[in-house]
Residue frames as qw, qx, qy, qz and C-alpha x, y, z in Angstrom:
[[0.540, -0.034, -0.514, 0.665, 1.56, -20.91, -17.67],
 [0.305, -0.871, -0.370, -0.109, 0.06, -18.94, -14.80],
 [0.323, 0.472, -0.292, 0.767, 1.73, -15.83, -13.46],
 [0.250, -0.253, -0.658, 0.664, 1.67, -14.60, -9.88],
 [0.204, 0.074, 0.024, -0.976, -0.54, -11.70, -10.98],
 [0.488, -0.208, -0.684, -0.500, -3.26, -14.19, -11.89],
 [0.514, -0.376, -0.733, 0.237, -3.69, -14.91, -8.18],
 [0.172, -0.211, -0.335, 0.902, -3.71, -11.31, -6.92],
 [0.151, 0.764, 0.605, -0.164, -7.03, -9.49, -6.58],
 [0.374, 0.613, 0.254, 0.648, -7.25, -6.52, -8.93],
 [0.302, -0.923, -0.133, -0.199, -8.03, -4.18, -6.02],
 [0.704, -0.633, 0.163, 0.278, -4.64, -5.00, -4.54],
 [0.748, 0.436, 0.117, 0.487, -2.49, -4.37, -7.65],
 [0.059, 0.919, -0.074, 0.382, -1.80, -0.82, -6.51],
 [0.666, -0.712, 0.224, 0.008, 0.09, -2.13, -3.49],
 [0.895, 0.107, 0.134, 0.412, 2.85, -3.68, -5.63],
 [0.440, 0.606, -0.048, 0.661, 4.37, -0.37, -6.83],
 [0.406, -0.835, 0.082, -0.363, 3.65, 1.16, -3.42],
 [0.866, -0.448, 0.172, 0.144, 5.78, -1.53, -1.75],
 [0.770, 0.315, 0.083, 0.549, 8.49, -1.17, -4.40],
 [0.110, 0.796, -0.058, 0.592, 8.69, 2.57, -3.70],
 [0.629, -0.732, 0.150, -0.213, 8.72, 2.02, 0.07],
 [0.935, -0.128, 0.110, 0.312, 11.48, -0.58, -0.37],
 [0.560, 0.538, 0.000, 0.630, 13.57, 1.90, -2.35],
 [0.214, -0.834, 0.104, -0.497, 13.02, 4.58, 0.29],
 [0.834, -0.538, 0.126, -0.006, 14.07, 2.13, 3.03],
 [0.877, 0.137, 0.056, 0.458, 17.21, 1.24, 1.10],
 [0.439, 0.542, -0.020, 0.716, 18.41, 4.81, 0.54],
 [0.182, -0.710, 0.081, -0.676, 17.22, 6.60, 3.66],
 [0.761, -0.580, 0.140, -0.254, 17.65, 4.20, 6.58],
 [0.031, -0.593, 0.800, -0.086, 20.35, 2.13, 8.17],
 [0.875, 0.002, 0.358, -0.326, 18.12, -0.95, 7.85],
 [0.312, -0.341, 0.811, 0.358, 20.28, -3.78, 6.47],
 [0.445, 0.253, -0.523, -0.682, 19.25, -4.77, 2.95],
 [0.258, -0.031, -0.964, -0.058, 18.50, -8.32, 4.03],
 [0.062, 0.367, 0.744, -0.555, 15.68, -7.06, 6.28],
 [0.280, 0.215, -0.176, -0.919, 13.88, -5.04, 3.60],
 [0.422, -0.113, -0.761, -0.479, 11.83, -7.97, 2.18],
 [0.327, -0.385, -0.819, 0.273, 10.54, -9.00, 5.63],
 [0.009, 0.354, 0.281, -0.892, 9.75, -5.36, 6.41],
 [0.340, 0.101, -0.432, -0.829, 7.82, -5.10, 3.14],
 [0.385, -0.245, -0.876, -0.154, 5.95, -8.29, 4.02],
 [0.176, -0.424, -0.652, 0.603, 4.88, -6.76, 7.34],
 [0.165, 0.328, -0.017, -0.930, 3.77, -3.57, 5.60],
 [0.344, -0.026, -0.722, -0.599, 1.94, -5.66, 3.03],
 [0.272, -0.379, -0.866, 0.180, 0.01, -7.46, 5.82],
 [0.041, -0.464, -0.399, 0.789, -0.92, -4.09, 7.29],
 [0.224, 0.295, -0.273, -0.888, -1.92, -2.39, 4.03],
 [0.339, -0.101, -0.827, -0.437, -3.76, -5.40, 2.65],
 [0.192, -0.405, -0.817, 0.362, -5.62, -5.81, 5.93],
 [0.100, 0.447, 0.212, -0.863, -6.74, -2.19, 5.75],
 [0.309, 0.232, -0.482, -0.786, -7.83, -2.50, 2.11],
 [0.541, -0.029, -0.743, -0.393, -9.41, -5.95, 2.12],
 [0.757, -0.493, 0.055, -0.426, -10.15, -6.59, 5.79],
 [0.183, -0.521, 0.813, -0.184, -8.43, -8.96, 8.18],
 [0.934, 0.100, 0.118, -0.323, -9.19, -12.33, 6.61],
 [0.765, -0.195, 0.541, 0.288, -7.29, -15.41, 5.59],
 [0.638, 0.620, 0.343, 0.301, -7.63, -14.34, 1.95],
 [0.094, 0.979, -0.119, 0.137, -6.13, -10.93, 2.66],
 [0.578, -0.635, 0.486, 0.162, -3.19, -12.61, 4.42],
 [0.762, 0.166, 0.521, 0.347, -2.56, -14.74, 1.33],
 [0.408, 0.859, 0.193, 0.242, -2.90, -11.64, -0.86],
 [0.227, -0.939, 0.254, 0.044, -0.35, -9.80, 1.26],
 [0.686, -0.342, 0.559, 0.317, 2.23, -12.56, 0.77],
 [0.649, 0.471, 0.483, 0.352, 1.61, -12.57, -2.98],
 [0.170, 0.973, 0.082, 0.135, 1.82, -8.78, -3.17],
 [0.402, -0.804, 0.403, 0.169, 5.07, -8.61, -1.21],
 [0.734, -0.064, 0.587, 0.336, 6.45, -11.44, -3.35],
 [0.540, 0.700, 0.362, 0.296, 5.53, -9.64, -6.56],
 [0.030, -0.994, 0.106, -0.028, 7.13, -6.40, -5.33],
 [0.523, -0.626, 0.532, 0.226, 10.39, -8.06, -4.28],
 [0.721, 0.184, 0.588, 0.318, 10.47, -10.25, -7.40],
 [0.411, 0.865, 0.236, 0.166, 9.79, -7.23, -9.63],
 [0.174, -0.934, 0.300, 0.083, 12.63, -5.31, -8.02],
 [0.623, -0.387, 0.627, 0.264, 15.04, -8.22, -8.34],
 [0.684, 0.467, 0.502, 0.249, 14.05, -8.82, -11.95],
 [0.244, 0.965, 0.015, 0.095, 14.67, -5.17, -12.81],
 [0.380, -0.801, 0.444, 0.130, 17.97, -5.21, -10.92],
 [0.705, -0.130, 0.637, 0.282, 19.17, -8.34, -12.73],
 [0.604, 0.648, 0.404, 0.228, 18.10, -7.12, -16.15],
 [0.125, 0.984, -0.084, 0.095, 19.90, -3.81, -15.66],
 [0.581, -0.625, 0.469, 0.227, 23.09, -5.48, -14.44],
 [0.695, 0.674, -0.224, -0.112, 25.47, -5.59, -17.39],
 [0.373, -0.643, 0.668, 0.037, 28.25, -7.60, -15.71]]
C-alpha cells in the first residue's frame, strides 16, 4: 500500500510540519474561521512550494500533497487524542 509521503519530494518534507505549525498559529491567534484554515494552508503551500521548487506543474501537485499531508496529520492526531 502506498502512502501519500511516497509521492512527495524529499526536499518538500520540511513544509509539512511548517504548515502544521502555521495552521495552529492561525487557529489560536486569529479570528479566521476554522473551516478556512485548510484552504489558507493550501494557498501558503502553493507559495512556499513555488519558492522552493520553482513555479511548475510538479510543484503545484507537490503543494496539494503537502497541504493534504499537513491537514491529514493534524486531523489524525486530533482524532487519536480524542477520548470520547
